C-alpha positions in Angstrom: 52.2 39.1 -120.0 55.0 37.8 -117.7 53.1 39.1 -114.7 49.9 37.5 -115.8 51.6 34.1 -116.4 53.3 34.3 -113.0 50.0 35.1 -111.2 48.4 32.2 -113.1 51.1 29.8 -112.0 50.7 30.9 -108.4 46.9 30.6 -108.4 46.7 27.3 -110.2 48.7 25.1 -107.8 46.6 22.1 -108.9 48.4 22.2 -112.3 51.5 20.9 -110.6 53.3 24.2 -109.9 56.1 23.6 -107.3 57.2 27.2 -106.9 57.8 28.7 -103.5 55.2 31.4 -104.1 52.5 29.0 -105.1 53.1 26.8 -102.0 52.9 29.9 -99.8 49.7 31.1 -101.5 48.1 27.7 -101.1 48.9 27.5 -97.4 47.7 31.1 -96.9 44.3 30.4 -98.7 43.8 27.1 -96.8 44.5 28.9 -93.5 42.2 31.8 -94.3 39.3 29.4 -95.3 39.8 27.5 -92.1 39.8 30.6 -89.9 36.8 31.9 -91.8 34.8 28.8 -91.0 35.9 29.0 -87.3 34.8 32.7 -87.3 31.3 31.7 -88.6 31.0 29.1 -85.8 32.2 31.5 -83.1 29.7 34.1 -84.2 26.9 31.7 -83.4 27.8 32.3 -79.7 25.9 35.4 -78.7 28.4 36.4 -76.0 31.3 36.1 -78.3 29.4 37.9 -81.2 28.8 40.9 -78.9 32.2 41.0 -77.2 34.3 40.6 -80.4 31.9 42.2 -82.9 34.5 44.6 -84.3 37.2 42.0 -84.6 34.8 39.6 -86.5 33.9 42.4 -88.9 37.5 43.3 -89.6 38.4 39.7 -90.2 35.4 39.2 -92.4 36.3 42.3 -94.4 39.9 41.1 -94.8 38.7 37.6 -95.9 36.3 39.1 -98.5 38.9 41.4 -99.9 41.4 38.4 -100.3 38.8 36.1 -101.9 37.5 38.9 -104.1 41.0 39.6 -105.4 41.6 35.9 -105.9 38.3 35.6 -107.9 39.2 38.6 -110.1 42.7 37.3 -110.7 41.3 33.9 -111.7 38.9 35.7 -114.1 41.8 37.7 -115.5 44.0 34.6 -116.1 41.2 32.3 -117.3 42.5 32.6 -120.9 45.7 30.8 -119.7 43.7 28.1 -118.0 41.6 27.6 -121.2 44.1 28.5 -124.0 41.9 27.1 -126.7 39.1 29.6 -125.9 38.9 33.3 -126.7 39.5 35.5 -123.7 35.8 36.4 -123.1 34.7 32.7 -123.5 37.5 31.5 -121.2 36.3 33.9 -118.5 32.7 32.8 -118.9 33.8 29.2 -118.8 35.6 29.7 -115.5 32.8 31.8 -114.1 30.2 29.1 -114.9 32.3 26.2 -113.8 31.6 24.5 -110.5 34.6 25.9 -108.8 34.0 29.3 -110.3 30.5 29.4 -108.9 31.8 28.3 -105.5 34.4 31.1 -105.6 31.6 33.6 -106.4 29.3 32.3 -103.6 32.1 32.7 -101.1 32.0 36.5 -101.5 28.5 37.2 -102.8 26.8 37.3 -99.3 29.0 40.3 -98.5 28.2 42.4 -101.6 24.5 41.7 -102.1 23.2 43.6 -99.1 25.4 46.6 -100.2 23.7 46.6 -103.6 20.2 45.7 -102.7 18.0 46.3 -99.7 17.0 43.1 -98.1 15.0 42.1 -95.1 17.2 41.4 -92.1 16.1 37.8 -92.0 17.1 37.3 -95.6 20.5 38.9 -94.8 21.0 36.3 -92.1 20.2 33.5 -94.6 22.8 35.0 -97.0 25.4 34.9 -94.3 25.0 31.1 -94.2 26.3 31.0 -97.7 29.7 32.0 -96.4 30.1 28.4 -95.6 30.6 27.8 -99.3 34.1 28.9 -98.7 34.8 25.5 -97.3 34.3 24.1 -100.8 37.2 26.2 -102.1 39.4 23.6 -100.4 38.5 21.2 -103.3 41.3 22.9 -105.2 43.9 22.0 -102.6 42.6 18.8 -101.0 43.2 15.5 -102.8 40.7 13.8 -100.5 37.9 16.2 -101.5 38.9 15.8 -105.2 38.7 12.0 -104.7 35.2 12.3 -103.2 34.2 14.6 -106.1 35.4 12.0 -108.6 33.4 9.3 -106.8 30.2 11.2 -106.9 30.8 12.1 -110.6 31.4 8.5 -111.6 28.7 7.0 -109.4 26.0 9.7 -109.9 23.6 7.5 -111.8 23.8 4.7 -109.3 23.4 7.1 -106.3 20.4 8.8 -108.1 18.7 5.5 -108.6 19.0 4.5 -105.0 17.8 7.9 -103.8 14.9 7.7 -106.3 13.9 4.3 -105.0 14.0 5.6 -101.4 11.8 8.6 -102.4 9.2 6.2 -103.9 9.3 4.0 -100.8 8.8 7.0 -98.5 5.8 8.1 -100.6 4.2 4.6 -100.6 4.9 4.2 -96.9 3.5 7.6 -96.0 0.3 7.0 -98.1 -0.3 3.5 -96.5 0.4 4.7 -93.0 -1.8 7.7 -93.4 -4.8 5.5 -94.3 -4.0 3.1 -91.5 -3.4 5.6 -88.7 -5.3 8.8 -89.6 -8.6 7.7 -88.1 -6.9 6.8 -84.7 -4.2 9.6 -84.6 -5.5 12.5 -86.7 -3.1 14.9 -85.0 0.0 12.8 -85.7 -1.0 11.6 -89.2 -3.1 14.5 -90.5 -2.2 14.1 -94.1 0.3 12.3 -96.4 2.8 15.1 -96.5 3.1 15.4 -92.7 3.3 11.6 -92.5 6.6 11.9 -94.5 8.3 12.7 -91.2 7.4 9.3 -89.8 8.4 7.5 -93.0 11.8 9.2 -93.1 12.5 8.6 -89.4 11.5 4.9 -89.8 13.2 4.3 -93.1 16.5 5.8 -91.9 16.0 3.8 -88.6 16.3 7.1 -86.6 13.0 6.4 -84.7 12.7 9.5 -82.5 9.5 8.1 -81.0 7.5 11.3 -81.3 5.3 9.8 -84.0 4.5 6.0 -84.0 1.7 3.7 -85.1 -0.8 2.3 -82.6 -2.9 0.0 -84.9 -1.9 -3.6 -85.7 -1.6 -2.8 -89.4 0.4 0.3 -88.7 2.9 -1.6 -86.5 3.3 -4.3 -89.1 3.9 -1.7 -91.8 6.3 0.1 -89.6 8.3 -3.1 -89.1 8.5 -3.8 -92.8 9.6 -0.2 -93.6 12.2 -0.3 -90.9 13.6 -3.6 -92.2 13.7 -2.3 -95.8 15.3 0.8 -94.6 18.3 -1.1 -93.3 19.1 -2.3 -96.8 17.9 0.6 -99.0 19.5 3.4 -97.0 22.8 1.4 -96.8 22.9 1.2 -100.7 24.4 4.7 -101.3 27.0 4.0 -98.6 28.0 0.8 -100.4 28.2 2.5 -103.8 30.4 5.3 -102.4 32.6 2.7 -100.6 33.0 0.8 -103.8 33.9 4.0 -105.6 36.6 4.8 -103.0 38.2 1.4 -103.7 38.1 1.9 -107.4 39.6 5.5 -107.2 42.3 4.3 -104.9 43.2 1.5 -107.2 43.3 4.0 -110.1 45.6 6.3 -108.2 48.0 3.5 -107.3 48.0 2.3 -110.9 48.0 -1.3 -110.0 50.3 -3.3 -112.3 48.9 -6.4 -114.1 49.2 -9.7 -112.2 51.5 -11.2 -115.0 54.2 -8.8 -113.7 54.5 -10.9 -110.5 55.1 -14.2 -112.3 58.1 -15.6 -114.2 57.6 -15.7 -118.0 59.6 -19.0 -118.2 58.4 -21.2 -115.4 55.2 -19.5 -114.4 56.2 -19.3 -110.7 55.9 -16.2 -108.6 59.1 -14.1 -108.9 61.3 -13.8 -105.8 63.6 -10.8 -105.5 67.0 -11.4 -107.2 66.0 -15.0 -108.1 67.1 -16.1 -111.6 65.5 -18.8 -113.8 
């Protein structure tokens, strides 16, 4: 039981553990995640992938072993993380939690091809899921935790703005299809393919590969581009406001009355007596 508790304290550094072992473990995992992401990037260079193929495989195997042991250890100590739950339920609760799923996705791409026979193209797609390891940093990064809290608190507002943008894209695509299809059937063949123009215009990217040539289409394009400046900026504004709110919460701003004298109502000056 002592060993289990010690492992739990080392693993759960977010619980405020200040032991030397927990700090070393945290630094080791952060470094391994960072190196793992760098390895994924370097593998995309064909010359490096061929030259250092064996080294990449050894490092990947090492990373998978470490992350697998970490995942199993967290499952084993889940009853200490959720003391009110029975052991089996505590482990299920961890395994189905957001961070538990991320931990599993970080190692799953390695094991699935060993268990099941997949097409080579599907295996390549699975390898992309190794990037989920970067989300493991949410345990150790206050900035990522802050961002997660913002999305959690502002999810309804963000969803509303994204929903409005989706409706606007659909309306714009439908109108533009009817205005331009007759004159540019290859660029506006149907409403679905017209989505590309609507998204590029609404987000003000404007690649220029698809653009209207009719007077009505140009007017519609101008309206959509103008609306896009405001509507696409809305989620950014919501997230920015969320950042300010979270920072204020973390600083625990004291009430304004603290800065004023209770007798004369004037602002307090250091060491000034009334």
